[in-house]
SENUGU-384580 format. One line per 8 residues: number of its first residue (from 1); their letters; for each residue y negated, x, z negated of C-alpha. Coordinates in steps of 0.05 Angstrom, whole numbers, plus 32768, in hexadecimal, padded with zeros to 4 digits. Each point is the difference from the previous one (the first is absolute). Example, Ala and Ser with C-alpha at 12.3 -4.5 7.8 and 13.67 -1.06 7.14 Angstrom:
2
1> as> 805A,80F6,7F64 | 7FBB,801B,800D;
END
This chain:
496
1> mapfllsl> 8194,7C45,7BEF | 7FD0,8023,8030 | 802B,7FF3,803F | 8005,7FB7,7FEB | 7FB3,7FFB,7FF9 | 7FF8,8024,8043 | 8030,7FD0,8021 | 7FDB,7FC5,7FE1;
9> svsrlawl> 7FBD,801C,8018 | 801A,8009,8047 | 801D,7FBA,7FFF | 7FBD,7FE3,7FE9 | 7FDC,8026,8037 | 8031,7FE5,8034 | 7FF5,7FB9,7FE6 | 7FB5,800A,8001;
17> asglilal> 8002,801C,8047 | 802D,7FC6,8017 | 7FD1,7FCE,7FDF | 7FC3,8021,8021 | 8022,7FFF,8045 | 8014,7FB8,7FF6 | 7FB9,7FED,7FEA | 7FE2,8024,803D;
25> gflklarl> 8032,7FDD,802C | 7FEC,7FBC,7FE4 | 7FB7,8012,8008 | 800A,8014,8048 | 8027,7FBF,800D | 7FCA,7FD6,7FDF | 7FCB,8021,802B | 8029,7FF4,803F;
33> llrrqkla> 800B,7FB7,7FEC | 7FB5,7FF6,7FF3 | 7FEE,8021,8042 | 8034,7FD5,8023 | 7FE5,7FC1,7FE0 | 7FB8,8012,8015 | 8018,800F,8047 | 8029,7FC0,8005;
41> ramdrfpg> 7FC4,7FD7,7FE7 | 7FD4,801F,8037 | 8035,7FF3,8035 | 800B,7FB7,7FEA | 7FC6,7FEB,802C | 8028,8016,803D | 8040,7FD9,8010 | 8039,8029,801D;
49> ppthwlfg> 804B,8005,800B | 802E,7FF9,7FC4 | 8011,803F,7FD9 | 8042,801A,7FE5 | 7FFE,8004,7FB4 | 800C,804C,8001 | 7FF4,801B,8046 | 7FC3,7FD6,8014;
57> haleiqqt> 7FFF,8000,804C | 801E,8045,8008 | 8048,7FE9,800A | 7FEF,7FCC,8034 | 7FD4,8031,8026 | 8037,8036,8001 | 8035,7FCF,8017 | 7FD9,7FDC,8036;
65> gsldkvvs> 7FCF,8035,801A | 7FBB,8000,7FE2 | 7FD4,7FFD,803E | 8018,7FBF,8020 | 800C,7FE1,7FBB | 7FB7,800A,7FEE | 7FEB,7FE3,8044 | 802A,7FC2,7FF0;
73> wahqfpha> 7FDF,7FFB,7FBB | 7FBC,8008,8020 | 800E,7FBF,8027 | 800F,7FDC,7FBE | 7FC8,801D,7FD7 | 7FBE,8009,8025 | 7FD4,803B,7FEE | 802B,8020,7FCA;
81> hplwfgqf> 803A,7FFB,7FCF | 8019,8028,7FC3 | 8033,8037,800F | 8029,801A,7FC6 | 802B,803F,7FFE | 8026,7FF4,7FC0 | 7FDD,7FDC,7FC8 | 7FC8,8030,7FF0;
89> igflniye> 7FE4,8017,8044 | 7FDC,7FC6,8023 | 7FD1,8002,803D | 7FD7,7FCB,8021 | 801A,8005,8047 | 7FC7,7FEF,8031 | 8003,7FF6,804C | 7FC1,7FD9,8011;
97> pdyakavy> 7FBF,8020,801B | 7FCF,7FE3,7FCD | 802E,8015,7FC7 | 8006,8045,801E | 7FB4,8005,8007 | 7FF6,7FEC,7FB6 | 802A,803C,7FEA | 7FF6,8034,8037;
105> srggkgll> 7FB6,7FF9,8010 | 7FF2,8025,7FBF | 801F,803B,7FDC | 803B,7FF9,7FD3 | 8037,802C,7FE6 | 8034,8017,8032 | 8044,8007,7FE0 | 8011,8042,8024;
113> vlegpkwy> 7FBC,8021,800B | 7FBF,8014,7FDE | 7FCD,7FCE,7FE5 | 7FB8,7FFE,7FEB | 7FCE,8039,8006 | 8035,8034,8011 | 8019,7FD6,803A | 7FB9,7FF7,8019;
121> qhrklltp> 7FF2,804B,7FFB | 803F,8012,8026 | 7FF3,7FCB,8035 | 7FBA,801C,800C | 801B,8047,8005 | 8038,7FED,8030 | 7FDA,7FD2,802F | 7FE4,8039,802C;
129> gfhydvlk> 8048,8015,800D | 800C,7FC0,8028 | 7FC1,8003,802B | 8011,7FF9,804A | 7FE6,8047,800E | 8037,8019,7FD2 | 8034,7FD1,801E | 7FF2,8010,8049;
137> pyvavfad> 8029,8041,8004 | 803B,7FDE,7FDE | 8010,7FDB,8041 | 8020,8040,801A | 8028,8008,7FBF | 8019,7FB8,8005 | 8015,800C,8048 | 8024,8042,7FF2;
145> strtmldt> 802A,7FE4,7FC8 | 8010,7FC1,8029 | 8017,8028,803D | 8031,8027,7FD4 | 801E,7FBE,7FE9 | 8002,7FE3,8046 | 8025,803E,801A | 8035,7FF2,7FCC;
153> wekmared> 8003,7FB7,8016 | 800A,8015,8048 | 8043,801F,7FED | 8014,7FC4,7FD6 | 7FEC,7FCF,8037 | 8031,8021,8030 | 803A,7FEA,7FD4 | 7FEE,7FB8,8012;
161> ksfdifsd> 800A,7FE8,7FB8 | 7FCD,7FE2,7FD0 | 7FEA,802B,7FC5 | 7FD5,7FF9,7FC2 | 7FB9,8017,8010 | 7FE5,7FFB,7FB8 | 8016,8044,7FE6 | 7FE8,8024,803E;
169> vgrmaldt> 7FBC,7FDE,7FFC | 7FFD,8014,7FB7 | 800C,8049,800F | 7FCC,7FFE,8037 | 7FCD,7FDE,7FD2 | 800D,8033,7FC9 | 7FFB,803A,8032 | 7FBC,7FE4,8017;
177> lmkctfgk> 7FE6,7FF9,7FB9 | 8018,8046,7FED | 7FD6,801B,803A | 7FC4,7FD4,7FF1 | 8003,8009,7FB4 | 8019,8047,7FF7 | 7FF3,801F,8044 | 804A,800C,800C;
185> gdsglgqr> 800F,8022,8042 | 8029,7FE7,803A | 8041,801C,7FE6 | 8015,7FBD,7FE3 | 8015,7FEF,7FB9 | 8021,8035,7FD4 | 8034,7FF4,7FCA | 7FCA,7FF7,7FCA;
193> dhsyylav> 7FDE,7FCC,802D | 8041,7FDC,800C | 800D,7FFD,7FB5 | 7FBA,7FE3,7FF7 | 800F,7FCB,8035 | 8040,7FEB,7FDC | 7FDC,7FFF,7FBD | 7FC9,7FD2,801A;
201> nsltllmq> 8035,7FD1,801D | 8024,7FFF,7FBD | 7FC0,7FF1,7FDA | 7FEE,7FC3,802B | 8045,7FE3,7FF5 | 8003,800F,7FB6 | 7FBA,7FE3,7FF2 | 8012,7FBE,8021;
209> qrlesfqy> 8043,7FFD,7FDC | 7FDE,800D,7FBD | 7FCE,7FC8,800B | 8037,7FCE,8011 | 802F,8015,7FC7 | 7FE5,7FE5,7FBF | 802D,802F,7FD7 | 7FD8,803B,801C;
217> hndfiywl> 7FBB,7FE7,7FEC | 8000,8025,7FBD | 7FEE,804A,800B | 802B,801A,7FC6 | 803E,7FDD,801A | 7FF1,8010,8049 | 7FFC,804C,7FF6 | 8044,7FFF,7FDE;
225> tphgrrfl> 8023,7FDF,803B | 801D,8024,803D | 7FCE,7FD8,802A | 7FC5,801B,7FD6 | 801B,8047,8002 | 8006,7FFD,804D | 7FB7,7FE8,8001 | 7FE9,803C,7FD7;
233> rackvahd> 8028,8031,802B | 7FE1,7FE3,8040 | 7FBB,8004,7FE0 | 800B,8049,7FEF | 8015,8011,8048 | 7FC2,7FDC,801C | 7FD1,8020,7FCE | 801E,8046,8007;
241> htdhvire> 7FF8,7FFC,804C | 7FB7,7FEC,7FFB | 7FF1,8034,7FC9 | 8020,8037,802B | 7FD6,7FF0,803D | 7FBF,7FFB,7FD7 | 800F,8043,7FDE | 800D,8021,8044;
249> rkaalkne> 7FC1,7FE4,801F | 7FD4,8013,7FC4 | 801C,8047,8002 | 7FF2,8004,804A | 7FB9,7FE8,7FF8 | 7FF0,803B,7FD2 | 8008,802C,803E | 7FBE,8000,8027;
257> kewekiqk> 8022,8008,8043 | 802D,7FC4,7FF1 | 7FC3,7FD7,7FEE | 7FDF,8013,8042 | 803F,7FEC,8026 | 7FFF,7FBC,7FDD | 7FB7,7FF5,8013 | 8010,800E,8049;
265> krhldfld> 803E,7FD2,8003 | 7FFF,7FC9,8034 | 8006,7FCE,7FC8 | 7FFC,8001,7FB4 | 803E,7FE6,7FDD | 7FFD,7FD0,7FC6 | 800C,8037,7FCC | 7FC5,8029,801D;
273> illgarde> 7FD3,7FC4,7FF6 | 8019,7FF4,7FB9 | 7FF7,8049,7FED | 7FB9,7FFF,801B | 7FEC,7FBD,7FE2 | 7FC8,8001,7FCC | 7FDE,7FC8,7FD9 | 7FB4,7FFC,7FF5;
281> ggsklsda> 8006,8031,7FC6 | 8026,8032,802A | 8043,7FF4,7FDB | 8041,8008,8026 | 8041,7FD8,7FF8 | 802E,801D,7FCA | 8046,8017,8015 | 801D,7FC1,7FE0;
289> dlraevdt> 7FCF,7FD5,8028 | 800F,8027,8040 | 804A,7FF4,7FF7 | 7FF5,7FB6,7FF1 | 7FD7,7FF5,803F | 802F,8028,802D | 803D,7FDC,7FE4 | 7FDD,7FBC,800A;
297> fmfeghdt> 7FED,8011,8048 | 8046,801A,8010 | 8024,7FC9,7FDA | 7FD8,7FC6,801D | 7FF2,8020,8044 | 8044,8011,801C | 802B,7FC7,7FE7 | 7FCF,7FC9,8013;
305> ttsgiswf> 7FF7,801E,8046 | 804B,8005,8008 | 8008,7FB7,7FEF | 7FC6,7FEA,802E | 8019,8027,803D | 8049,7FEC,7FF7 | 7FF2,7FB6,7FF9 | 7FCF,8003,803B;
313> lycmalyp> 8036,801D,802D | 802F,7FCA,7FE7 | 7FCD,7FCB,8014 | 7FF9,8021,8045 | 804C,7FFC,8008 | 8000,7FB8,7FE8 | 7FC7,7FEB,802F | 8009,8027,8041;
321> ehqhrcre> 7FC6,7FDC,8023 | 7FCF,801D,7FCE | 8023,8044,8005 | 7FF6,8000,804B | 7FB6,7FED,7FFA | 7FF3,8036,7FCC | 8022,8034,802C | 7FD6,7FED,803D;
329> evqeilgd> 7FC1,8007,7FD6 | 8010,8045,7FE6 | 8017,8018,8045 | 7FBD,7FEB,801D | 7FDA,8022,7FC7 | 8027,8041,8007 | 7FF9,8003,804B | 8008,8048,8018;
337> qdtfqwdd> 7FF3,801E,7FBA | 8037,8027,7FDC | 7FF0,7FE2,7FBD | 7FD3,7FCE,7FDC | 7FBA,8011,7FE8 | 7FDB,7FE2,7FC4 | 7FD5,7FD4,802D | 803F,7FE2,8020;
345> lskmtylt> 8014,7FDF,7FBF | 7FC8,7FCD,8001 | 8016,7FEA,8046 | 8045,7FEB,7FE8 | 7FEB,7FB8,7FF3 | 8042,7FDB,800E | 8029,8035,7FDC | 7FD2,7FFA,7FC4;
353> mcikesfr> 8008,7FB4,7FFE | 804C,8009,8002 | 7FFE,8033,7FC8 | 7FD6,7FD0,7FD6 | 8030,7FC6,800E | 803B,802B,7FEC | 7FDA,8012,7FC0 | 7FF7,7FB6,7FF4;
361> lyppvpqv> 804A,7FEF,8006 | 801A,8042,7FE3 | 7FCA,801C,7FD2 | 8012,8049,7FEE | 7FEE,7FF1,7FB7 | 8018,7FB8,7FF4 | 7FE8,7FF9,7FB8 | 7FCB,8022,7FD5;
369> yrqlskpv> 7FEF,7FF9,7FB7 | 7FC1,7FFE,7FD5 | 7FF0,7FF8,7FB6 | 7FC0,7FD9,7FF3 | 7FCA,8029,7FDF | 7FD9,7FC0,7FF3 | 800F,7FB5,8004 | 8003,7FDF,8044;
377> tfsdgrsl> 7FF3,7FB8,8013 | 801D,7FE9,8042 | 7FE1,7FD2,8034 | 8026,7FC3,7FE5 | 7FE7,800B,7FB8 | 803F,801E,7FE3 | 7FF8,8042,7FDD | 8023,803D,7FE1;
385> ptgslisl> 7FEA,802B,7FC6 | 7FF4,804C,7FFE | 8041,8028,8001 | 8026,7FCE,802B | 802C,801E,8036 | 7FF6,7FEB,8049 | 8031,8008,8039 | 7FE0,7FF8,8045;
393> hiyalhrn> 803A,7FED,802D | 7FE5,8019,8043 | 8041,7FEC,8024 | 7FF9,7FB7,7FE9 | 7FB4,8000,800D | 800C,8016,8048 | 8033,7FC9,8009 | 7FD8,7FCA,7FDD;
401> gavwpdpe> 8000,7FC4,802F | 7FBE,7FE6,7FE3 | 7FDF,8041,8018 | 8028,8012,803F | 8016,7FC9,8030 | 804A,8009,8014 | 8004,803C,7FD1 | 8045,8017,8017;
409> vfdplrfs> 7FEB,8006,804A | 7FEC,8046,8019 | 7FBD,7FF4,8021 | 7FD3,803E,8009 | 7FC6,7FD4,8019 | 7FF4,7FEB,7FB8 | 7FDA,8042,7FFD | 7FD6,7FF8,803E;
417> pentvgrh> 7FB5,8002,7FF1 | 7FF7,7FB5,800B | 803B,7FEE,7FD3 | 7FEB,8030,7FC9 | 7FBA,7FE2,7FF8 | 7FFD,7FD2,7FC4 | 8042,8017,7FE3 | 8000,8009,7FB4;
425> pfafmpfs> 7FF4,804A,7FF1 | 803A,7FFE,7FCE | 8032,7FDD,802E | 8019,8042,801F | 800A,8039,7FCE | 8030,8036,801A | 7FD3,8035,7FE1 | 7FEC,7FD5,7FC4;
433> agprncig> 7FB6,7FED,7FFE | 7FC0,8005,7FD7 | 7FE8,803F,7FDD | 8047,801B,7FF5 | 8017,7FF8,8048 | 8029,8038,8020 | 7FD2,803C,800B | 802F,801B,8035;
441> qqfamsem> 8004,7FC2,802C | 7FDB,801F,803B | 802E,803D,7FFC | 803D,7FD1,7FFF | 7FE7,7FD5,803A | 7FF1,803E,802A | 8046,801B,7FF3 | 8020,7FBC,800E;
449> kvvtalcl> 7FDD,7FFC,8044 | 8011,8047,8016 | 8049,7FFC,7FE9 | 800F,7FBA,801B | 7FDD,800E,8043 | 8029,803F,800B | 8040,7FDC,7FEC | 7FF4,7FC8,8032;
457> lrfefsld> 7FF0,8031,8038 | 8042,8024,7FF6 | 8031,7FC8,7FF0 | 8010,7FB7,8009 | 8016,7FE2,7FBE | 8033,7FC7,7FF8 | 8025,7FDF,7FC6 | 8046,800C,7FE7;
465> psqppiki> 8015,7FB7,7FF1 | 803C,8019,7FD7 | 7FD2,8022,7FCD | 7FC2,7FD6,7FF1 | 7FD4,801F,7FCB | 8004,7FE6,7FB8 | 7FB9,8002,7FE2 | 7FFA,801C,7FBA;
473> pqlilrsk> 7FC1,8014,7FD8 | 8005,8046,7FE1 | 7FB5,8007,7FF5 | 7FFE,8004,804C | 8023,7FD0,802F | 8043,801D,8015 | 8041,7FE7,801D | 803E,8003,7FD5;
481> ngihlhlk> 802B,8014,803C | 7FCB,8026,8028 | 7FDE,7FEB,8040 | 8032,8008,8039 | 7FE4,7FFF,8047 | 8019,8012,8045 | 7FD3,8031,8025 | 7FFD,8008,804B;
489> slspgsmk> 7FDD,803E,801A | 7FCA,7FF2,8033 | 7FFE,8031,8039 | 7FBB,801B,8016 | 8005,7FD5,803E | 8009,7FBF,7FD9 | 7FC4,8011,7FD3 | 7FCD,7FFA,8038;
END
């Protein structure tokens, strides 16, 4: 009799557990449906393209290429339109300056970064690290890493075949950041650094794929998939690398002689600045905060620069007349010097206009996201409630014909002083805008100028018509098949 009662008891427990799981499942579904209904009601004020009953817009975007598809939708639906990934994740996709201003001129919750008082505290602590006095010595670091890459390109150029520049630019940008962030020496990247580079590349791809694949939106389901497990492995590699470097540096700083050596260095690296940062109460960043800031700087700093430099060189190959004019300018600035100085960067006026125009057509970060921390009312009277998700489509904003005449034409003079006057401050947003704009934009622009100037001095760039780039957003703007260019080495005689 006892075994029978035990069996009955286990059976009842199993039924109870099943009923509880089913009830929780229904509760979760009901909450999702209510949230979806509230979101759809808010989005109803904004007409947009038709949605698939299950996939929303995700399928169409994956099949046709999201960037140019959204530009075509921007022609149909001025200001904004709903963008659905599946049935439960919906953004208001905006690409008009007044709409961008309404959201980005104030705070808001970033989907990948800190928010509120903690963000403000970190921003205040980090700002001195990007003062031009700190950035000045980095010019030599930018130049050293670039020359290493250009020496490799000399060998490849002799083969008289086009090659993909993107991965080489990526390694150079990471090498630069390793030196500027961690004070790495001139010996190049080690195996641990190379693993970190591969992990960061994987994370950018996996994050974009997760956003566009509605079946991955639920955390519980996502971590059970091979895709989710790959994400966790890449995170561990990135975090372990940063933790290792922080531990090493902290141990070294306990040694007085090491601390004296750091004080005498020709430049402080980013980690030195973070370790020395104190708020008004004298508190330092915790190890977790240190890692978060270093990972953010490395994650956002090397991939975005890689994209910006690669697409700029593509533009130079595509428009040889502008390439020639930029080269003449940098030759004149360099003169008889061996290398560029900090003060030379402000003289690169035409090169700077070309960089900005390449940012307009090929923004390194084509799309950014926000969650509204309070309601917003737009200039046309339409509004969204707290908690709504916003997608700022920078790529579509920069190609918005109502903002930029002949938007597909490469015209650096758009950024001449006379043509910039009167332009809407939220019409051009390669580094975002408002209080949460990119804190490292001066660092990025300085690196862009040094790297591209040295590239143009050493090589002439031309297209490979058989391999045009295929634009894809993977958090940054990449090319699905790489960026293949022909390089012709310029002899010292032809550079004068």
